[in-house]
N, C-alpha and C positions, 0 to 999 in steps of 0.2 A: 733681686735675689742673687746671692753670691754663687759664683761658679763652684762646682764640686770637684775636689781632688781626692782620689782614692790613694791612700798611702799604705804600702805594705812592706813590713820589715820585721824580722824575728827578734831584733834587738829592741826591747821596750824603752830603753833610755833614748836611743836614737829616734825611735818612732815618736815619742812624746816631744822631744826637742824640735823636730822638723814640723810636726803637727801644730805646735804652738806658734812657730814662725809663720806658717801658712795661714793660720787663723788670724794672726795679728796683721797679715797683709790683706785680709778681707775675703779669704777663701773659706768655703765650708769644707771640712775634712772628714772623710770616712776612713777609719783605720782597720787594717787587717794584719794579723800576726804571722800569716803564712800564705803561700801561693794559692792553695785551695780556697781559702776564704776570700782572697782577692778576686779570684775568678767568679765566685758566687756573688760578691758585692757588685762587681762590674756588670754582671748580667741582670741583677735584680733591681738596680736603680739607675738613674741618669747620672753619669759621671762624665766630666769634661776633660779630665786629665788623670793619668795613672802614673804614680811614682812607686817603683818597687825595687827591692834588693834582688840582685841577680842570683844570690846563693841562699835561698831560704830552704828549710827542710821540707820533705815530702814532695811538693811541687815547687821547683825553683822559679825565680822570676823570669828566667829565659824560657822555660817550658810554658809558664802562664802567658807570656807575651806571644809565643807561637800560637797558642790557643786563641787568644784575643784577636790577633791579626787574621785568623782563619774564619772568624764568625762575622757575618754581615752586621749584626747589632753593635759590635765593638771594634771592628777593623779600622774605623776612621778616628778613634780616640787616640790622641797623642800619648806616647809612653816615654817615661824617663826611667832607664835602668840605672840603679846605683851599684857600683862595683867597688869592692874593697881593695882590689889590686888590678893590675892589667889583666883583663879577662878577654882572651882572643875571641871566645864565642860570643860575648856581649858586643864587642866591636864589629864582628862580622854580621851580627843580627842588625845592628844599626846601619851598616852599609847595604845589606840586602833589602831593607825596608825603605830605602831611599829617603832617609831622614825622618820617617814617621816614628822611629824609635831613637831617642837620644841616650847617650851614655855619659854619666856623671861619676867621676872617680872620688871615692871616699878617702880620707875625710875632706869635707868641703864646708865652707862657711854657709850657714843656712840662708844668708842673703843671696848667694849664688843660685840656690834652688828657687827662691822666691822670684828672682829676676827671670830665670828661665821659665817658670810657671806663668809669669805675666806675659812673656813673649808667646807662649804656646796657647794660652787661653786667658783672656782678660776678665777679671772679676766683673760680673754683670752689674754690681752695685756702682762700679766706676764708669759705666757707659753713659 
């Protein structure tokens, strides 16, 4: 069974492009269009990796990440925050969580995210 990546971004084109790349690499992908849905999905199912935009409406990726890292059920799940520009709050969050939160600057080749996802969680079908 494939590892599950929860992907959250409010840009539907970006969301689809990255989801397709991750699925093509053997991951199962759960999509969320905002931070609130991302939190609900992470709590309601088994997720191996979370990739989310730092600046989504309502609940930002940074706020969602703080919540996820504070809850025992989700605190050990690796998180990749995608940022459109240099976002000091995202970088500081990455530093404060001792590497359990990675920051990836947009735009990036989808292959870079696939490689990072493979480093953080190997698809179970490849084990």
